[in-house]
C-alpha positions as CSV (number, residue, x, y, z in Angstrom):
1,M,-69.0,-122.8,-105.7
2,E,-65.3,-122.9,-106.7
3,K,-63.9,-120.0,-108.7
4,Q,-63.3,-120.8,-112.4
5,F,-60.9,-119.2,-114.8
6,W,-61.3,-118.6,-118.5
7,V,-59.0,-118.3,-121.5
8,Y,-60.8,-116.6,-124.3
9,I,-60.4,-115.2,-127.8
10,I,-62.2,-112.2,-129.0
11,S,-62.2,-110.8,-132.5
12,N,-63.7,-108.0,-134.7
13,G,-65.1,-110.5,-137.2
14,K,-64.4,-113.7,-139.1
15,N,-60.7,-114.0,-139.9
16,G,-60.2,-110.6,-138.2
17,T,-57.8,-109.4,-135.5
18,L,-57.5,-111.8,-132.5
19,Y,-57.0,-111.1,-128.9
20,I,-56.3,-113.8,-126.3
21,G,-56.9,-113.2,-122.7
22,V,-57.5,-114.8,-119.3
23,T,-60.1,-113.9,-116.6
24,S,-62.0,-115.2,-113.6
25,D,-65.2,-113.4,-114.7
26,L,-65.8,-114.0,-118.4
27,A,-69.1,-112.1,-118.5
28,R,-67.6,-109.0,-116.9
29,R,-64.5,-109.1,-119.1
30,V,-66.5,-109.5,-122.3
31,H,-68.7,-106.6,-121.3
32,E,-65.5,-104.5,-120.8
33,H,-64.4,-105.4,-124.3
34,K,-67.8,-104.7,-125.9
35,T,-68.2,-101.3,-124.2
36,H,-64.5,-100.4,-124.7
37,L,-64.2,-99.6,-120.9
38,V,-60.4,-100.4,-121.0
39,A,-58.3,-98.5,-123.4
40,G,-55.8,-100.7,-125.3
41,F,-55.5,-103.2,-128.0
42,S,-59.0,-104.5,-128.0
43,S,-60.5,-101.0,-128.0
44,K,-58.2,-99.9,-130.8
45,Y,-59.2,-102.7,-133.1
46,S,-62.9,-102.9,-132.0
47,L,-62.6,-106.5,-130.7
48,D,-66.0,-107.2,-129.3
49,K,-67.0,-110.7,-130.4
50,L,-66.3,-113.7,-128.1
51,I,-65.5,-116.4,-130.5
52,Y,-63.7,-119.0,-128.3
53,C,-63.3,-119.8,-124.6
54,E,-61.9,-122.6,-122.4
55,Q,-62.6,-123.0,-118.7
56,Y,-59.9,-124.0,-116.1
57,P,-60.1,-124.8,-112.4
58,S,-56.9,-122.9,-111.5
59,I,-55.4,-119.5,-112.5
60,H,-52.1,-121.3,-113.1
61,E,-53.5,-123.6,-115.7
62,A,-55.4,-120.8,-117.4
63,I,-52.3,-118.6,-117.6
64,A,-50.2,-121.5,-118.9
65,R,-52.8,-122.1,-121.7
66,E,-53.0,-118.4,-122.5
67,K,-49.3,-118.2,-122.9
68,Q,-49.3,-121.3,-125.1
69,L,-52.0,-120.0,-127.4
70,K,-50.2,-116.7,-127.8
71,T,-47.1,-118.5,-129.1
72,W,-49.2,-120.4,-131.7
73,R,-49.1,-119.6,-135.4
74,R,-52.2,-117.7,-136.6
75,Q,-53.4,-120.6,-138.7
76,W,-53.4,-122.9,-135.6
77,K,-55.5,-120.4,-133.7
78,L,-58.0,-120.2,-136.7
79,E,-58.2,-124.0,-136.8
80,L,-58.9,-124.1,-133.0
81,I,-61.7,-121.5,-133.3
82,E,-63.3,-123.1,-136.3
83,K,-63.2,-126.6,-134.8
84,T,-65.9,-125.5,-132.2
85,N,-67.2,-122.3,-133.8
86,P,-67.0,-122.5,-137.6
87,N,-69.2,-119.5,-138.2
88,W,-67.5,-117.3,-135.7
89,Y,-70.7,-116.8,-133.8
90,D,-70.5,-114.3,-131.0
91,L,-70.7,-116.7,-128.0
92,S,-71.4,-113.8,-125.6
93,K,-74.9,-113.6,-127.1
94,D,-75.7,-116.8,-125.1
95,M,-74.4,-115.3,-121.8
96,L,-76.5,-113.5,-119.2
97,V,-74.7,-110.2,-118.9
């Protein structure tokens, strides 16, 4: 199986603080956010809800997308999230962690 890469957005609630990241192991990374294993921005703001993710076949594509999303206006990010997850459901609840 080929390695996959993920661009993801986590939040602390609907219309709350957003964090955009990239990882090759989405389940592990979400677990780190939920348990605050890594000190930093997501721990400080209690960002523990996976509200959006996109999968990519290469790290280069994933990083390029992450950088693109980080330059977007907040409203564009909210529209992206709400297009696929209008209720801001925590997508990690469907993951086997």
